[in-house]
C-alpha positions in Angstrom: -7.8 -11.2 -58.1 -5.2 -10.4 -56.0 -6.4 -7.0 -55.2 -10.0 -8.3 -54.2 -8.3 -11.2 -52.0 -7.1 -8.5 -49.3 -10.6 -8.5 -48.4 -10.1 -12.1 -47.5 -6.7 -11.4 -45.3 -8.0 -8.0 -43.7 -7.9 -8.2 -40.1 -10.2 -5.3 -38.3 -7.9 -3.1 -36.4 -8.2 -3.4 -32.4 -9.6 -0.2 -30.9 -10.2 1.3 -27.2 -14.0 0.9 -26.6 -13.7 3.5 -23.9 -12.4 6.0 -26.2 -15.4 5.5 -28.8 -16.5 9.1 -29.9 -20.1 10.2 -29.6 -21.9 9.8 -33.0 -25.0 11.6 -34.8 -26.9 8.9 -37.1 -28.4 11.1 -39.8 -31.8 9.7 -41.9 -33.0 11.4 -44.7 -36.7 10.6 -45.0 -39.2 11.7 -47.8 -42.5 9.9 -47.8 -40.9 7.3 -45.1 -43.5 6.8 -42.6 -43.9 3.2 -42.6 -40.3 2.5 -42.8 -39.4 5.1 -39.9 -42.0 3.3 -37.7 -39.6 0.1 -38.2 -36.4 1.6 -37.9 -36.4 4.3 -35.3 -36.8 1.9 -32.6 -33.7 -0.5 -34.0 -31.9 2.5 -33.8 -32.7 4.1 -30.3 -32.3 0.5 -29.1 -28.5 0.8 -30.3 -26.1 -0.2 -27.4 -23.6 2.6 -27.7 -22.3 5.2 -25.1 -23.3 7.9 -26.6 -25.3 9.1 -29.6 -28.0 10.9 -31.0 -30.5 10.4 -34.1 -31.5 12.9 -36.6 -34.4 12.7 -38.9 -34.7 15.1 -41.7 -38.1 15.0 -42.9 -37.8 16.4 -46.7 -41.2 17.7 -47.2 -43.1 14.5 -46.4 -46.6 14.6 -47.2 -47.8 11.0 -45.7 -48.0 12.0 -42.2 -44.1 11.4 -41.5 -44.0 15.1 -39.7 -47.1 14.4 -37.2 -45.4 11.2 -36.4 -42.5 12.6 -35.3 -44.1 15.7 -33.4 -46.5 13.1 -31.5 -43.8 10.2 -31.5 -40.6 11.8 -30.4 -40.7 11.9 -27.0 -40.7 8.3 -27.2 -37.6 7.9 -28.5 -34.5 8.5 -26.2 -31.8 10.0 -28.7 -34.4 11.3 -31.4 -34.5 15.0 -32.7 -35.9 15.9 -36.4 -35.9 18.9 -38.6 -38.3 19.7 -41.1 -38.1 21.0 -44.8 -40.4 22.7 -45.9 -39.0 23.8 -49.6 -35.4 23.0 -51.1 -33.5 25.7 -52.8 -34.0 25.5 -57.0 -30.1 25.3 -57.6 -29.8 22.1 -54.8 -31.0 18.6 -55.2 -33.3 17.7 -52.4 -31.0 14.9 -51.0 -28.2 16.8 -50.6 -29.9 19.7 -49.1 -31.3 17.7 -46.9 -28.1 16.1 -45.8 -26.4 19.2 -45.5 -28.8 20.6 -43.2 -28.9 17.3 -41.3 -24.8 17.3 -40.9 -25.0 21.2 -39.9 -27.5 20.5 -37.0 -25.4 17.2 -35.6 -24.0 17.8 -32.1 -20.9 15.4 -32.6 -18.3 15.4 -35.3 -18.9 11.7 -36.2 -21.5 11.3 -38.6 -23.2 8.3 -39.8 -25.5 8.0 -42.4 -28.2 5.5 -43.2 -31.8 5.3 -45.1 -35.3 5.1 -43.8 -35.3 1.9 -45.7 -32.6 0.2 -44.3 -32.4 -2.1 -41.2 -29.2 -2.4 -38.8 -28.5 -6.5 -38.1 -27.3 -5.8 -34.5 -27.7 -3.3 -31.6 -23.9 -2.6 -32.0 -24.1 -1.4 -35.3 -23.0 1.8 -34.2 -20.0 0.5 -32.0 -19.2 -2.0 -34.7 -18.4 1.4 -37.3 -17.1 3.7 -34.7 -14.4 0.9 -33.4 -12.7 1.1 -37.1 -12.3 5.0 -36.8 -9.0 4.8 -35.4 -6.0 7.1 -35.0 -6.1 9.1 -38.5 -8.8 7.6 -40.1 -12.0 10.3 -41.0 -13.9 7.8 -43.1 -15.5 4.2 -42.6 -17.0 2.4 -45.4 -19.7 0.0 -44.6 -21.5 -2.5 -46.3 -25.3 -2.8 -46.8 -26.7 -5.6 -48.7 -30.2 -6.4 -49.8 -32.7 -8.6 -48.0 -33.2 -11.7 -49.9 -35.8 -13.0 -52.0 -37.0 -15.5 -54.3 -37.2 -13.5 -57.6 -34.7 -13.3 -60.2 -34.3 -9.4 -59.9 -33.7 -9.8 -56.2 -31.1 -12.3 -56.5 -29.2 -10.3 -59.7 -29.5 -7.3 -57.4 -27.7 -9.0 -54.6 -25.1 -10.2 -56.9 -24.5 -6.7 -58.4 -24.0 -5.2 -54.9 -21.9 -7.8 -53.6 -19.5 -7.4 -56.8 -19.7 -3.4 -56.2 -18.7 -4.2 -52.3 -16.1 -6.3 -53.5 -14.7 -3.4 -55.6 -14.9 -0.9 -53.3 -13.7 -2.5 -50.3 -10.9 -4.2 -52.3 -9.6 -0.8 -53.8 -10.0 1.0 -50.4 -7.6 -1.7 -49.3 -5.4 -0.9 -52.2 -4.7 2.4 -51.2 -7.4 3.6 -53.6 -10.9 4.5 -52.1 -13.3 5.8 -54.8 -16.6 5.6 -53.2 -19.1 4.9 -50.7 -22.5 3.7 -50.0 -24.9 6.2 -48.3 -27.0 3.3 -46.7 -24.1 2.5 -44.4 -21.3 5.3 -44.6 -19.2 7.3 -41.6 -16.8 10.2 -41.8 -16.4 13.4 -39.6 -18.4 16.4 -39.9 -15.5 18.3 -39.8 -13.9 16.8 -42.9 -17.4 17.6 -44.6 -17.0 21.2 -43.8 -13.2 21.2 -44.9 -14.1 20.1 -48.4 -17.5 22.6 -48.4 -19.6 20.0 -48.6 -21.4 18.8 -51.8 -20.1 22.3 -53.3 -17.9 20.5 -56.2 -21.4 18.7 -57.4 -24.3 20.5 -56.4 -25.6 20.6 -60.2 -25.5 16.4 -59.9 -28.8 15.3 -58.8 -27.1 12.0 -57.1 -23.9 11.5 -55.9 -24.0 12.5 -52.3 -22.3 9.5 -51.2 -20.1 8.1 -53.9 -19.1 11.3 -55.5 -18.5 13.1 -52.2 -16.1 9.9 -51.2 -14.4 10.1 -54.1 -13.4 13.7 -53.8 -12.2 13.2 -50.2 -11.5 9.6 -49.6 -7.7 8.6 -49.9 -5.4 5.8 -48.5 -4.3 7.6 -45.2 -8.0 8.7 -44.1 -10.2 5.8 -45.0 -10.9 2.8 -43.4 -13.3 -0.5 -43.9 -15.8 -2.2 -41.7 -16.2 -6.0 -42.5 -17.9 -6.7 -39.2 -21.0 -8.6 -39.6 -22.6 -6.6 -36.7 -22.2 -3.6 -38.9 -23.9 -4.9 -41.8 -27.3 -2.8 -42.8 -29.8 -4.8 -44.9 -31.8 -2.5 -47.3 -35.0 -3.1 -49.2 -34.6 -3.7 -52.7 -36.5 -2.6 -55.8 -39.6 -4.9 -57.0 -39.7 -4.2 -60.2 -37.3 -4.1 -63.1 -38.3 -0.7 -64.2 -37.8 0.8 -60.6 -34.2 -0.7 -60.6 -33.2 0.5 -64.3 -34.2 3.8 -63.4 -32.2 3.9 -60.0 -29.0 2.2 -62.0 -29.3 4.9 -64.7 -29.0 7.3 -61.9 -26.0 5.6 -60.4 -24.2 5.3 -63.7 -24.8 8.6 -64.6 -23.0 10.0 -61.6 -19.9 7.6 -62.0 -18.9 9.8 -65.0 -18.1 12.6 -62.6 -15.5 10.3 -60.7 -11.5 11.1 -60.9 -10.1 9.9 -64.4 -7.7 7.1 -62.7 -11.1 5.7 -60.5 -12.8 5.5 -64.2 -9.9 3.8 -65.6 -9.4 1.3 -63.3 -13.1 0.9 -63.1 -13.0 0.4 -66.7 -10.0 -1.9 -67.0 -11.9 -4.1 -64.2 -15.5 -4.4 -66.4 -13.2 -4.6 -69.6 -11.3 -7.7 -68.3 -14.5 -9.3 -67.3 -16.5 -8.8 -70.7 -13.1 -10.0 -72.8 -12.9 -13.0 -70.3 -16.7 -14.1 -71.5 -16.1 -13.1 -75.0 -12.9 -15.4 -75.3 -15.1 -18.1 -74.1 -18.0 -17.5 -76.5 -15.7 -16.4 -79.6 -12.3 -18.1 -79.0 -13.4 -22.0 -78.1 -15.1 -22.5 -81.2 -12.6 -21.2 -83.8 -9.9 -23.4 -82.1 -12.6 -26.3 -81.4 -10.7 -28.9 -83.8 -7.3 -27.8 -82.7 -4.8 -28.6 -79.9 -4.7 -24.9 -78.9 -8.1 -25.4 -77.5 -6.9 -27.4 -74.4 -4.7 -24.0 -73.8 -7.9 -21.7 -74.2 -9.9 -23.8 -72.3 -7.4 -24.4 -69.4 -6.7 -20.8 -69.1 -10.3 -19.7 -69.2 -11.1 -22.2 -66.5 -8.1 -21.0 -64.3 -9.1 -17.5 -64.2 -13.0 -18.9 -63.6 -11.6 -21.2 -60.6 -9.7 -18.7 -59.2 -12.2 -15.9 -59.3 -14.8 -18.4 -58.1 -12.9 -19.3 -55.1 -11.8 -15.7 -53.9 -15.2 -14.3 -54.4 -16.6 -17.3 -52.7 -14.8 -16.7 -49.7 -15.5 -12.8 -49.9 -19.3 -13.5 -50.1 -19.1 -15.9 -46.8 -17.7 -13.0 -44.9 -20.3 -10.4 -46.2 -23.2 -12.6 -44.7 -23.5 -14.9 -47.9 -25.1 -12.4 -50.0 -26.0 -15.0 -52.8 -25.3 -18.7 -53.2 -21.5 -19.4 -53.6 -22.4 -22.1 -56.3 -24.0 -19.5 -58.5 -21.0 -17.1 -59.0 -20.1 -17.9 -62.3 -23.9 -17.8 -63.4 -24.5 -14.5 -62.0 -20.9 -13.7 -63.3 -22.0 -14.0 -66.9 -25.1 -12.0 -66.2 -23.1 -9.3 -65.1 -20.9 -9.0 -68.3 -24.2 -8.8 -69.9 -25.1 -6.0 -67.8 -21.9 -4.1 -68.2 -22.6 -4.4 -72.2 -26.2 -3.0 -71.8 -25.5 -0.6 -69.3 -22.4 0.7 -71.0 -24.5 1.1 -74.2 -27.4 3.1 -72.2 -24.9 5.7 -70.7 -23.9 6.8 -74.1 -27.8 7.6 -74.9 -29.1 11.1 -74.5 -31.3 11.4 -71.3 -34.7 12.5 -71.9 -35.9 13.2 -68.7 -34.7 14.6 -65.0 -34.3 11.9 -62.5 -35.7 12.5 -59.0 -33.2 11.8 -56.0 -35.1 8.6 -54.6 
């Protein structure tokens, strides 16, 4: 918890707004015409000295290309690229991103997805202000729009916990991933590390695996400014969410060994914490030892509740802080179930979407 509490103690660096670099915002799109109709006006209205928007239309057949052809002139900062065919040896998303980054005019790249919505007109400025001297990467936060369903609440808690881990470990000096819905890095860093060459044979990983390769204590910053948050549209069915999570988990096995060990310890400690309550309490219920076990268990629960509650408030109250213990228990079940699923053979190829 001390590692994650660094998020509560973090203060953003003071940057020189006059020296803000020009930025290329890249959006990869596959049959996303409705989302682009909403997103592009929001991006074009960003209050930033110098930026461009690049939409990479990846073989869309829903009218996206016609929309871009007819409407591009209405957006001051917009350019677009059309992909007709993807090479067989490359994943479509990585190919689209690579073309977008190659065509970017500026060295600073800011990524988001078509189904995302910046929460302010100063999103670009907020992210770029964290790209201080010596920094090449800025990790942003991308929560999901709230709904009243159980699935949505669980998705929001899982997103919060993931952000707590990658922000906290980055502040600790061990950045291991980023989220492509809100991620900034330098074009020069991308090509210096040969882009996605190390994992072209892996379907996913265009954000977290690339960050796992190139991010380090010296070159990575985080952005916790509320103006930088980019909300995303969540999955609406358990089946779609399950497909998305199995894809994410299948990529995580390619993380560096020390990162996998650290994340494994975090997940194992959470599982053991709840197992200690379920198993140990009944065993010692008729003994004075019950007070010791229960006291230690409650102490850990309260400390975690307070730390996560403060982070939750800082991250735009992603969930209700009162519900943290409940969702924490369900996350434990999730860790166990998905851990078992990840050991099973995959029967079919997953798409990048």
